[in-house]
C-alpha positions as CSV (number, residue, x, y, z in Angstrom):
1,M,20.9,-2.7,-4.7
2,K,19.4,-4.7,-1.9
3,I,15.6,-5.0,-1.4
4,L,13.8,-5.5,1.9
5,L,10.1,-6.4,1.6
6,R,8.1,-4.5,4.2
7,F,4.4,-5.3,4.6
8,D,2.2,-2.8,6.4
9,D,-1.2,-3.3,8.2
10,I,-0.8,-6.9,9.1
11,A,-3.8,-7.7,11.4
12,E,-6.4,-10.3,12.3
13,N,-8.6,-8.8,9.6
14,M,-7.0,-8.6,6.1
15,N,-6.9,-10.1,2.7
16,W,-6.0,-13.6,3.8
17,D,-6.4,-15.2,0.4
18,L,-3.8,-13.0,-1.0
19,M,-1.6,-13.3,2.1
20,D,-1.6,-17.1,1.6
21,K,-0.5,-16.7,-2.0
22,C,2.3,-14.4,-0.9
23,E,3.4,-16.8,1.8
24,N,3.6,-19.7,-0.7
25,L,5.6,-17.4,-3.0
26,F,8.0,-16.4,-0.3
27,D,8.6,-20.0,0.8
28,Q,9.2,-21.1,-2.8
29,Y,12.1,-18.5,-3.1
30,N,13.2,-18.5,0.5
31,I,12.2,-14.9,1.0
32,K,12.1,-13.5,4.5
33,P,10.0,-10.3,4.6
34,L,9.4,-7.8,7.4
35,M,5.8,-7.9,8.6
36,G,4.3,-4.8,10.3
37,V,1.8,-6.2,12.8
38,I,-0.9,-4.0,14.4
39,P,-1.2,-5.6,17.9
40,H,-4.7,-4.2,18.7
41,N,-6.3,-3.2,15.4
42,Q,-9.3,-0.9,15.8
43,D,-9.3,0.6,12.3
44,L,-12.8,0.0,10.9
45,T,-11.6,-0.1,7.3
46,L,-9.2,-2.9,8.1
47,K,-11.9,-4.6,10.2
48,S,-14.0,-5.0,7.1
49,F,-11.7,-7.7,5.8
50,P,-12.0,-11.4,6.7
51,K,-10.7,-12.4,10.2
52,R,-8.3,-15.3,11.1
53,D,-9.0,-16.6,14.6
54,N,-5.6,-18.3,14.7
55,F,-3.8,-15.0,13.8
56,W,-1.2,-15.1,16.6
57,K,-0.3,-18.7,15.8
58,I,0.3,-17.6,12.2
59,I,2.5,-14.7,13.4
60,K,4.5,-17.0,15.6
61,N,5.0,-19.4,12.7
62,W,6.3,-16.6,10.5
63,Q,8.8,-15.5,13.2
64,E,10.0,-19.1,13.5
65,K,10.6,-19.2,9.7
66,G,12.9,-16.2,10.1
67,W,10.5,-13.4,9.0
68,E,10.9,-10.2,11.0
69,I,7.8,-9.3,13.0
70,S,7.8,-5.5,13.6
71,M,5.3,-3.5,15.7
72,H,3.2,-1.3,13.4
73,G,1.7,1.1,15.8
74,Y,-0.8,0.0,18.4
75,N,-4.4,0.4,17.2
76,H,-4.0,2.1,13.8
77,L,-6.4,5.0,14.8
78,Y,-5.4,8.5,13.9
79,N,-6.0,11.1,16.6
80,K,-3.9,14.1,15.5
81,K,-3.1,16.1,12.5
82,T,0.6,16.7,12.0
83,L,0.4,19.7,9.6
84,K,3.8,18.4,8.4
85,K,5.4,19.1,11.8
86,D,6.1,15.4,12.3
87,Y,9.7,14.2,12.5
88,F,10.0,13.1,8.9
89,K,7.7,15.9,7.5
90,Y,5.3,13.5,5.9
91,G,2.2,15.3,7.0
92,G,-1.2,13.8,7.4
93,D,-2.9,12.3,10.4
94,S,-1.1,10.3,13.1
95,E,-1.6,7.7,15.8
96,F,1.4,9.0,17.9
97,F,2.4,12.6,16.9
98,G,1.3,15.2,19.5
99,E,0.4,12.7,22.2
100,P,2.0,13.2,25.6
101,L,5.0,11.0,26.4
102,N,3.2,9.0,29.1
103,S,0.4,8.3,26.6
104,Q,2.8,7.1,24.0
105,I,4.6,4.9,26.5
106,E,1.3,3.4,27.6
107,K,0.2,2.7,24.1
108,I,3.4,1.1,23.0
109,N,3.7,-0.9,26.2
110,K,0.2,-2.3,25.7
111,G,1.1,-3.4,22.2
112,L,4.3,-5.1,23.5
113,E,2.3,-6.9,26.2
114,I,0.1,-8.4,23.5
115,F,3.1,-9.6,21.6
116,K,4.7,-11.0,24.8
117,K,1.4,-12.8,25.7
118,N,1.6,-14.5,22.3
119,K,5.4,-15.3,22.7
120,I,6.4,-12.9,19.9
121,K,9.7,-11.1,20.3
122,I,9.7,-7.5,19.1
123,R,12.8,-5.4,18.4
124,S,11.6,-3.0,15.7
125,F,8.8,-0.5,15.1
126,F,7.3,1.7,12.5
127,A,4.4,4.1,13.0
128,P,1.3,4.2,10.8
129,N,1.5,6.9,8.2
130,H,5.3,7.4,8.9
131,T,4.4,10.0,11.6
132,Y,6.5,10.4,14.8
133,D,7.6,13.1,17.2
134,S,10.4,13.2,19.6
135,N,8.2,11.6,22.3
136,T,7.6,8.6,20.1
137,F,11.3,7.8,19.9
138,L,11.8,8.5,23.6
139,A,8.9,6.2,24.5
140,L,10.4,3.4,22.3
141,K,13.8,3.7,23.9
142,K,12.3,3.6,27.4
143,L,10.6,0.3,26.4
144,G,13.7,-1.2,24.8
145,I,13.0,-0.7,21.1
146,F,15.9,0.9,19.2
147,E,15.2,0.0,15.6
148,I,12.9,2.1,13.4
149,I,11.8,1.0,9.9
150,D,11.6,4.5,8.5
151,G,14.0,7.3,7.6
152,Y,15.9,8.9,4.8
153,G,19.0,7.4,3.3
154,L,20.5,4.6,1.1
155,K,21.5,2.5,4.0
156,P,20.5,1.9,7.6
157,Y,22.0,4.5,9.9
158,T,22.2,5.5,13.6
159,H,20.9,8.7,15.2
160,D,20.3,9.5,18.9
161,N,21.0,5.9,19.9
162,L,18.4,4.5,17.4
163,I,18.9,2.6,14.2
164,F,16.8,3.8,11.3
165,V,16.2,1.5,8.3
166,P,15.1,3.9,5.5
167,Q,11.8,3.5,3.7
168,L,11.8,6.2,0.9
169,F,9.2,5.6,-1.7
170,Y,5.6,4.2,-2.2
171,K,6.8,2.4,-5.3
172,L,10.0,0.5,-5.9
173,F,12.7,2.4,-7.7
174,F,15.8,0.5,-8.7
175,L,18.7,2.5,-7.4
176,P,22.2,1.6,-8.3
177,V,23.4,1.1,-4.7
178,G,22.2,0.8,-1.1
179,L,19.0,-0.6,0.4
180,Q,15.5,0.0,-0.8
181,T,12.7,-0.9,1.6
182,T,9.3,-1.5,-0.1
183,Q,6.0,-0.5,1.4
184,I,3.3,-3.1,0.5
185,H,-0.3,-2.7,1.6
186,L,-1.7,-6.2,1.1
187,N,-5.3,-5.1,1.4
188,E,-4.9,-2.6,-1.5
189,M,-3.2,-5.1,-3.9
190,S,-4.8,-6.1,-7.1
191,E,-4.1,-9.3,-9.0
192,K,-1.9,-7.2,-11.3
193,D,0.0,-6.0,-8.2
194,F,0.5,-9.6,-7.1
195,K,1.8,-10.6,-10.6
196,N,4.2,-7.7,-10.4
197,L,5.4,-8.8,-7.0
198,T,5.8,-12.4,-8.3
199,S,7.9,-11.1,-11.3
200,L,10.0,-9.0,-8.9
201,I,10.8,-12.0,-6.7
202,K,11.5,-14.3,-9.7
203,E,13.8,-11.7,-11.4
204,K,15.5,-10.1,-8.3
205,N,15.3,-12.8,-5.6
206,Q,19.1,-12.7,-5.2
207,N,18.8,-9.0,-4.4
208,I,16.0,-9.5,-1.8
209,V,17.4,-9.6,1.8
210,S,16.2,-10.5,5.2
211,Y,15.9,-7.9,7.9
212,N,19.2,-9.1,9.5
213,D,20.9,-8.7,6.2
214,A,19.5,-5.2,5.9
215,L,20.9,-4.3,9.4
216,S,24.3,-5.6,8.3
217,L,24.4,-2.7,5.8
218,L,24.3,-0.1,8.6
219,S,26.7,2.7,7.8
220,D,27.6,6.0,9.5
221,N,30.5,7.0,7.3
222,K,30.8,10.6,6.1
223,I,29.8,10.0,2.5
224,D,26.7,8.1,3.5
225,K,25.7,10.8,5.9
226,I,26.0,13.4,3.2
227,L,23.8,11.2,0.8
228,N,21.2,10.8,3.6
229,K,21.0,14.6,4.0
230,L,20.7,15.1,0.3
231,I,17.9,12.6,0.0
232,Y,16.2,14.2,2.9
233,Y,16.1,17.6,1.4
234,I,15.2,16.4,-2.1
235,L,12.2,14.4,-0.8
236,I,11.1,17.2,1.6
237,L,11.2,19.7,-1.3
238,K,9.2,17.3,-3.5
239,R,6.5,16.9,-0.8
240,K,6.2,20.7,-0.4
241,I,5.8,21.2,-4.1
242,F,3.3,18.3,-4.7
């Protein structure tokens, strides 16, 4: 199994002391994580954390080290309830689901302009709370983004001219094959969580891959498509029950 480390909710305000420790750890083991950056964070919960005024210089430095900088929504404010009608049937509130196409285009474009202003190249996206609708994907394609860090499957796959890099679980399960993308919320990590992450990297660093390596696993063969569907129905059923 290959592991892609995905960090959510990267913003000017966050647990920077822990982020510094993570960066030192990644540099020590040559780990290149995927960082989900909120370009215009307005989430008051996140704003309660310490702020780094040189935020965009830090992000630029990460990208120059080979870390993948992914766009994680625009402002991280939830405006709509999905009632589990969102694309992946996660449910919960959403920043994008239910918004008109023009509104989603405008929001995503504003985020891309912030990245462009700070000389950050963006090719991938994932929405807060995993919630999308068909307009979200259409808006992304219109703005030149064709890679989504979400989906169901054991390997990246293509659908409707988009590449999906699956993110299945909230905790890391060691599957025998394929790619497992983590979902790490730095601001919610305890010291114990950091120790667990450190142990994972020490023990499994040969299994941890960069985003480019993850993309190289892309597969649309018939067996993988069947497995993707099976995983989809299992997880949808689990969410309905629980």
